[in-house]
C-alpha positions as CSV (number, residue, x, y, z in Angstrom):
1,M,49.0,-37.4,13.5
2,T,49.6,-33.8,14.4
3,A,46.9,-31.7,16.0
4,P,45.2,-29.2,13.7
5,R,46.4,-25.7,14.0
6,P,44.0,-23.2,15.5
7,L,42.5,-20.5,13.3
8,F,44.2,-17.9,15.4
9,E,47.3,-18.2,17.5
10,F,48.4,-15.9,20.4
11,H,51.9,-16.0,21.7
12,L,52.6,-14.3,25.0
13,E,56.1,-12.9,25.1
14,T,57.1,-12.3,28.6
15,N,60.4,-10.6,27.9
16,V,59.0,-7.8,25.7
17,K,61.2,-4.7,26.5
18,N,59.6,-2.2,24.0
19,P,57.1,-0.2,26.1
20,T,54.7,0.3,23.1
21,R,54.6,-3.4,22.4
22,R,54.1,-4.2,26.0
23,L,51.1,-1.7,26.2
24,F,49.6,-3.2,23.0
25,L,50.0,-6.7,24.4
26,A,48.3,-5.9,27.7
27,A,45.4,-4.3,25.8
28,A,44.9,-7.3,23.6
29,I,44.9,-9.6,26.6
30,A,42.2,-7.4,28.3
31,V,39.9,-7.4,25.2
32,L,40.0,-11.2,24.7
33,P,37.3,-12.0,27.4
34,L,35.0,-9.3,25.8
35,L,35.4,-10.8,22.4
36,T,34.5,-14.2,23.8
37,L,31.4,-12.7,25.5
38,F,30.0,-10.9,22.4
39,S,30.7,-13.8,20.1
40,N,27.9,-15.7,22.0
41,I,25.4,-12.9,21.8
42,S,22.9,-12.7,18.9
43,C,21.8,-9.1,18.4
44,D,18.9,-8.3,16.1
45,F,19.2,-4.6,15.6
46,G,16.6,-4.8,12.7
47,K,13.7,-5.9,14.9
48,R,10.5,-4.0,14.3
49,D,7.2,-3.9,16.1
50,A,3.8,-4.5,14.5
51,Y,0.7,-2.5,15.6
52,L,-2.9,-3.2,14.9
53,A,-6.0,-1.0,15.5
54,G,-9.5,-2.3,16.4
55,Y,-11.6,-3.0,19.4
56,V,-12.4,-5.6,22.0
57,E,-15.8,-6.7,23.3
58,V,-16.5,-6.5,27.0
59,P,-19.8,-7.1,29.0
60,N,-22.2,-4.1,28.5
61,P,-22.7,-2.4,31.9
62,N,-25.6,-0.5,30.4
63,A,-27.6,-3.7,29.6
64,P,-31.0,-3.8,31.4
65,I,-31.6,-6.5,34.0
66,A,-34.4,-8.9,33.1
67,T,-37.3,-8.9,35.5
68,E,-39.7,-11.7,36.3
69,G,-43.0,-11.5,34.6
70,A,-41.7,-9.2,31.8
71,S,-43.7,-9.2,28.6
72,W,-42.4,-10.8,25.4
73,D,-41.7,-7.3,23.9
74,E,-39.9,-6.3,27.0
75,A,-37.9,-9.5,27.0
76,M,-36.9,-9.0,23.3
77,A,-35.9,-5.4,23.9
78,M,-33.6,-6.5,26.8
79,A,-32.1,-9.2,24.7
80,E,-31.3,-6.7,21.9
81,A,-29.8,-4.4,24.4
82,D,-27.7,-7.1,26.1
83,I,-25.0,-7.0,23.5
84,P,-21.3,-6.6,24.3
85,L,-19.7,-3.1,24.6
86,R,-17.0,-2.4,22.0
87,V,-14.0,-0.7,23.4
88,G,-11.2,0.6,21.0
89,A,-7.9,-1.1,21.4
90,V,-4.3,-1.2,20.0
91,W,-2.3,-4.3,19.8
92,K,1.6,-4.4,19.8
93,N,3.0,-7.6,18.3
94,D,0.8,-10.4,19.8
95,A,-0.9,-8.7,22.7
96,I,-3.1,-5.7,23.6
97,L,-1.0,-2.5,24.3
98,Y,-3.8,-0.2,25.2
99,R,-7.5,-0.3,25.7
100,L,-8.5,3.2,24.5
101,G,-9.9,5.5,27.1
102,G,-13.0,7.6,26.4
103,L,-16.5,8.3,27.6
104,E,-17.3,5.9,30.3
105,N,-19.3,2.9,29.1
106,K,-19.5,4.2,25.6
107,Q,-18.8,2.4,22.3
108,S,-15.5,3.1,20.6
109,E,-13.3,1.7,17.9
110,A,-9.8,2.4,16.5
111,V,-9.4,2.1,12.7
112,S,-5.9,3.6,12.2
113,V,-2.7,3.4,14.2
114,Y,0.6,5.2,13.9
115,A,3.7,4.9,16.1
116,S,6.1,7.8,16.3
117,G,9.1,7.9,18.6
118,R,7.9,6.5,22.0
119,D,4.3,7.4,21.4
120,V,1.5,5.4,19.8
121,F,-1.5,7.3,18.2
122,A,-4.8,5.9,17.1
123,A,-7.8,7.4,15.3
124,G,-11.4,6.2,15.1
125,H,-14.6,7.0,16.9
126,C,-15.9,7.3,20.4
127,E,-19.7,7.2,20.6
128,G,-19.9,8.1,16.9
129,K,-17.5,11.2,17.2
130,A,-14.1,11.2,15.4
131,T,-11.5,10.8,18.0
132,V,-7.7,10.8,18.3
133,W,-5.9,8.9,21.1
134,K,-2.3,9.2,22.3
135,N,-0.9,6.3,24.3
136,G,-4.4,5.1,25.1
137,T,-5.9,8.4,26.3
138,I,-8.1,10.7,24.2
139,L,-6.0,13.5,22.9
140,Y,-9.0,15.3,21.3
141,Q,-12.2,14.8,19.4
142,L,-13.0,16.4,16.1
143,P,-16.3,18.0,15.0
144,E,-17.1,15.1,12.7
145,N,-19.7,12.4,13.1
146,I,-18.7,8.8,12.2
147,E,-21.3,6.6,10.5
148,I,-21.7,3.3,12.3
149,S,-22.8,0.3,10.2
150,E,-25.8,-1.9,11.2
151,Y,-23.2,-4.4,12.6
152,G,-21.7,-1.8,14.9
153,D,-18.5,-1.3,12.8
154,C,-17.0,2.1,11.9
155,A,-18.2,2.6,8.3
156,E,-15.9,5.6,7.6
157,D,-12.3,5.6,6.5
158,V,-10.1,7.5,9.0
159,Q,-6.6,8.1,7.8
160,L,-3.9,9.0,10.3
161,H,-0.4,10.2,9.9
162,V,2.2,11.7,12.3
163,S,5.2,13.6,11.1
164,E,7.7,15.8,12.9
165,G,5.4,16.3,15.9
166,D,2.3,17.1,13.8
167,I,-0.8,14.9,13.6
168,Y,-2.8,14.7,10.4
169,V,-6.3,13.1,10.2
170,L,-8.5,12.7,7.1
171,V,-12.2,12.0,7.9
172,N,-15.4,12.7,6.0
173,G,-13.5,14.3,3.2
174,K,-11.9,16.9,5.6
175,V,-8.2,17.2,6.7
176,Y,-7.2,18.2,10.2
177,K,-3.8,19.1,11.4
178,N,-3.3,19.0,15.2
179,G,-7.1,19.2,15.6
180,L,-7.7,22.2,13.3
181,E,-9.2,21.9,9.9
182,H,-6.8,22.3,7.0
183,T,-8.5,24.0,4.0
184,T,-8.9,22.1,0.7
185,G,-11.2,23.1,-2.1
186,G,-13.2,19.9,-2.4
187,S,-13.8,16.6,-0.8
188,A,-10.4,15.1,0.2
189,R,-9.7,11.4,-0.6
190,Q,-6.1,10.7,0.6
191,I,-3.3,12.5,2.3
192,C,0.5,12.0,2.0
193,V,3.0,13.6,4.4
194,V,6.7,14.0,3.8
195,G,8.4,15.8,6.6
196,K,6.5,19.1,7.0
197,D,4.9,18.9,3.5
198,L,1.3,17.9,3.3
199,Y,-0.2,16.6,0.0
200,V,-3.9,16.2,-0.4
201,V,-5.9,14.8,-3.3
202,S,-9.5,15.8,-3.8
203,D,-12.1,16.8,-6.4
204,W,-14.7,19.6,-6.6
205,R,-17.6,20.5,-8.9
206,N,-16.9,23.4,-11.2
207,A,-19.5,25.8,-12.6
208,K,-20.5,23.2,-15.1
209,S,-21.1,20.7,-12.3
210,N,-18.2,18.5,-13.5
211,R,-16.1,16.9,-10.9
212,T,-12.5,18.0,-11.4
213,A,-9.4,16.4,-9.9
214,E,-6.8,18.5,-7.9
215,V,-3.8,18.0,-5.6
216,W,-2.8,20.4,-2.8
217,K,0.6,20.9,-1.4
218,N,0.6,22.9,1.9
219,G,-2.5,24.7,0.9
220,A,-1.5,25.5,-2.7
221,K,-3.7,23.9,-5.4
222,L,-2.7,22.3,-8.7
223,Q,-5.7,21.5,-10.9
224,L,-5.2,18.2,-12.7
225,G,-8.3,17.8,-14.9
226,T,-9.4,20.2,-17.6
227,G,-12.8,20.9,-16.0
228,K,-14.5,20.2,-19.4
229,Y,-15.3,16.6,-18.5
230,L,-15.2,14.4,-15.4
231,S,-11.8,13.8,-13.6
232,V,-11.2,12.2,-10.2
233,A,-8.1,11.9,-8.0
234,M,-7.9,8.8,-5.8
235,S,-4.4,8.8,-4.2
236,V,-1.1,10.7,-4.0
237,C,2.5,9.9,-3.3
238,A,5.7,12.0,-3.4
239,Y,9.2,10.7,-4.4
240,G,11.9,13.3,-4.2
241,D,10.8,16.4,-6.1
242,D,8.1,14.5,-8.0
243,V,4.4,14.2,-7.0
244,Y,2.3,11.3,-8.5
245,V,-1.5,11.3,-8.4
246,A,-3.6,8.2,-9.5
247,G,-7.1,8.7,-10.7
248,G,-9.3,8.8,-13.9
249,M,-10.6,11.2,-16.5
250,V,-13.1,11.4,-19.4
251,N,-11.9,12.8,-22.7
252,S,-15.2,13.0,-24.5
253,P,-18.8,12.1,-24.1
254,R,-18.4,9.2,-26.5
255,E,-15.6,7.6,-24.4
256,K,-15.5,5.7,-21.1
257,A,-13.4,6.8,-18.1
258,I,-9.7,6.3,-18.5
259,A,-7.2,5.4,-15.8
260,V,-4.5,8.1,-15.5
261,V,-1.5,9.0,-13.5
262,W,-0.5,12.6,-13.2
263,K,3.2,13.3,-12.6
264,N,3.7,16.9,-11.5
265,G,0.4,17.7,-13.3
266,A,1.2,15.9,-16.6
267,A,-1.1,13.1,-17.5
268,L,-0.1,9.6,-18.4
269,Q,-3.2,7.8,-19.7
270,L,-3.4,4.0,-19.1
271,G,-6.5,3.3,-21.0
272,N,-8.0,4.1,-24.4
273,G,-11.6,5.0,-23.6
274,K,-13.1,1.8,-25.1
275,K,-13.0,0.0,-21.7
276,K,-13.8,1.8,-18.5
277,S,-10.6,2.0,-16.3
278,L,-9.6,3.8,-13.1
279,A,-6.2,4.1,-11.2
280,S,-6.5,3.9,-7.4
281,S,-2.9,3.8,-6.1
282,V,0.6,4.4,-7.3
283,C,4.2,3.8,-6.3
284,V,7.7,4.2,-7.7
285,S,10.4,1.5,-7.4
286,G,13.8,2.4,-8.8
287,N,13.1,3.8,-12.3
288,D,9.7,2.0,-12.6
289,L,6.3,3.3,-12.1
290,Y,3.6,0.8,-10.7
291,V,-0.1,1.6,-10.7
292,S,-3.0,-0.5,-9.4
293,G,-6.6,0.0,-10.4
294,I,-9.5,-1.6,-12.2
295,M,-10.4,-2.2,-15.8
296,E,-13.7,-3.3,-17.4
297,D,-13.5,-7.1,-18.3
298,D,-15.3,-7.5,-21.6
299,S,-13.8,-10.9,-22.4
300,G,-17.1,-12.7,-21.7
301,P,-20.7,-12.2,-22.7
302,G,-21.3,-9.7,-20.0
303,L,-24.4,-9.4,-17.8
304,E,-27.8,-8.0,-18.8
305,V,-28.7,-4.6,-17.4
306,T,-31.6,-5.1,-14.9
307,G,-34.8,-3.7,-16.3
308,S,-33.3,-3.0,-19.7
309,T,-35.8,-3.4,-22.7
310,R,-33.1,-3.1,-25.3
311,G,-30.8,-5.9,-24.3
312,E,-28.2,-3.7,-22.8
313,R,-25.3,-5.5,-21.1
314,W,-22.6,-4.5,-18.7
315,W,-19.2,-6.0,-17.8
316,P,-17.7,-6.4,-14.3
317,D,-14.6,-4.6,-13.2
318,R,-11.3,-6.6,-12.6
319,G,-8.2,-5.6,-10.8
320,V,-5.2,-4.6,-12.9
321,V,-1.6,-3.5,-12.3
322,W,0.3,-1.4,-14.8
323,K,4.1,-1.1,-15.0
324,N,5.4,1.9,-16.8
325,G,2.1,2.3,-18.7
326,A,1.6,-1.4,-19.8
327,V,-0.6,-4.0,-18.1
328,L,1.6,-6.2,-15.9
329,L,-0.9,-8.2,-13.8
330,R,-4.7,-9.0,-13.7
331,H,-6.6,-9.9,-10.5
332,T,-9.9,-11.6,-10.1
333,N,-11.6,-8.8,-8.2
334,G,-11.7,-5.1,-8.2
335,S,-14.1,-2.2,-7.6
336,E,-14.3,1.6,-8.3
337,D,-14.3,2.2,-4.6
338,D,-11.1,0.3,-3.8
339,K,-9.1,2.2,-1.2
340,G,-6.1,-0.2,-1.4
341,S,-2.4,0.3,-1.9
342,I,0.4,-1.0,-4.0
343,Q,4.1,-1.5,-3.0
344,V,7.0,-3.4,-4.6
345,L,9.7,-5.4,-2.8
346,G,12.3,-6.8,-5.1
347,E,10.5,-8.7,-8.0
348,D,7.2,-8.9,-6.0
349,V,4.3,-6.7,-6.3
350,Y,1.9,-6.4,-3.4
351,V,-1.6,-5.0,-3.8
352,S,-4.5,-4.6,-1.4
353,R,-8.1,-4.6,-2.7
354,R,-11.2,-4.4,-0.5
355,G,-9.8,-6.5,2.3
356,S,-7.8,-8.9,0.1
357,V,-4.1,-8.9,-0.6
358,Y,-2.4,-10.0,-3.8
359,K,1.2,-11.0,-4.3
360,N,1.8,-10.6,-8.0
361,D,-1.2,-12.4,-9.6
362,K,-2.1,-14.6,-6.7
363,E,-4.5,-13.7,-3.9
364,L,-3.1,-14.6,-0.4
365,P,-5.7,-16.7,1.4
366,G,-7.0,-15.0,4.6
367,V,-4.6,-12.0,4.4
368,R,-6.3,-8.7,4.9
369,Q,-3.5,-6.1,5.3
370,F,0.2,-5.8,4.2
371,C,3.1,-3.5,5.1
372,I,6.6,-3.3,3.7
373,S,9.2,-2.1,6.0
374,G,12.9,-2.1,4.8
375,K,13.5,-5.4,3.1
376,D,10.7,-7.3,4.9
377,V,7.0,-7.7,4.1
378,Y,4.5,-8.1,7.0
379,L,1.1,-9.6,6.5
380,Y,-2.0,-9.6,8.7
381,G,-5.0,-11.9,8.4
382,H,-6.5,-15.2,9.6
383,D,-4.6,-18.5,9.2
384,F,-7.2,-20.9,7.8
385,D,-5.0,-23.8,8.7
386,E,-5.1,-22.8,12.4
387,N,-8.9,-22.4,12.9
388,H,-8.8,-18.9,11.5
389,A,-6.3,-17.7,14.1
390,P,-5.5,-14.0,13.8
391,T,-1.9,-13.9,12.6
392,I,1.0,-11.6,11.6
393,W,3.5,-13.1,9.1
394,K,6.9,-11.8,8.3
395,N,8.3,-12.9,4.9
396,D,5.8,-15.7,4.7
397,K,6.6,-17.1,8.1
398,V,4.4,-16.8,11.2
399,L,5.7,-14.0,13.4
400,Y,2.8,-13.7,15.9
401,R,-0.4,-15.3,16.9
402,I,-2.5,-12.4,18.2
403,K,-3.8,-12.9,21.7
404,D,-7.0,-11.6,23.2
405,F,-8.5,-11.7,19.8
406,S,-11.9,-10.1,19.0
407,P,-13.7,-9.4,15.7
408,S,-12.0,-5.9,15.7
409,T,-8.8,-7.2,14.2
410,W,-10.5,-8.7,11.2
411,N,-10.1,-5.4,9.4
412,G,-7.6,-3.9,11.8
413,A,-5.1,-1.4,10.3
414,L,-1.5,-2.7,10.3
415,F,1.5,-0.4,11.0
416,V,5.1,-1.5,11.4
417,K,7.9,0.5,13.0
């Protein structure tokens, strides 16, 4: 039996007289070892890093020292004071990248993170004051106080975006650019930055005390609602030359609020006024428009209004996704104050709602955040099959088990770059 022929054959001709052929032959022989070397190297040029914002708990150096003979009240006060100190932190992949610097021995927490170039920015609070960090060090503090919940968590949403060297922060309904307040007419709800363009959605009360939705681009206002009745703007996104705003409006005193998306100021209504509805986030995929929000669920008997003497009833809100104006998906939970997002990857629709994430019509157990980067979807949450281990998944496969875990990363913001 003859031996199989190799896929490639190289024949060395020792009597080549043509100078050009001899030069080409020598170059080919020189390159062969390099080809062999690179054929054994697996290069992942698409690798991305995942960042999380939160805090770690450390022993509190400010805790009082118990003394012998202390009274019961004194002992209880010492026990309440002897709680861990929370220090803001940023994780990169599976380990802490920075413990955020600040006022010595003071509480801090990061609630947003953004990586730009070689720098990592975080926003949150330090001792109740809105703070921006760069590479672990305080860059500046803003003249905004942050509400801290009874559990010690940051109770305010702090949005952070970095674009072309500028840092944008939204906190307490105000927008700051590089530490200076950026004027908007009302209380801002969300920002979107594309290059040097800043989009802000807000609403304000007109002379009739009606809340009126508006969107701002680089300081110029476009009013969305008529001002005759209530209208609210919840989120904004820009695709090419088009600007989309998700929100809601009331058309008459006899109708309920209607979910609406404004495209360059023109309204697309998603409800009919018979059921309360509200749009909270919007995205564009190809030629399709996707919107997430809530709609009143009147399929059941409803719930009696507490204290009602006339048998009045109300119906709970449920999550809903619209595609090109028609209901596509329904979710089990939803709320008017959802600050979630919606993104589409291929045929799958991902929606975040109040600390839960849905893939199409199914809630993903334990998942708290999602981020789509390129053709990949990253998830952050707790793996119930691994003793609630904090985990980052990529395309449904475990990518990282997060080390040095503390309660901070339960709601930690996820950013992928």
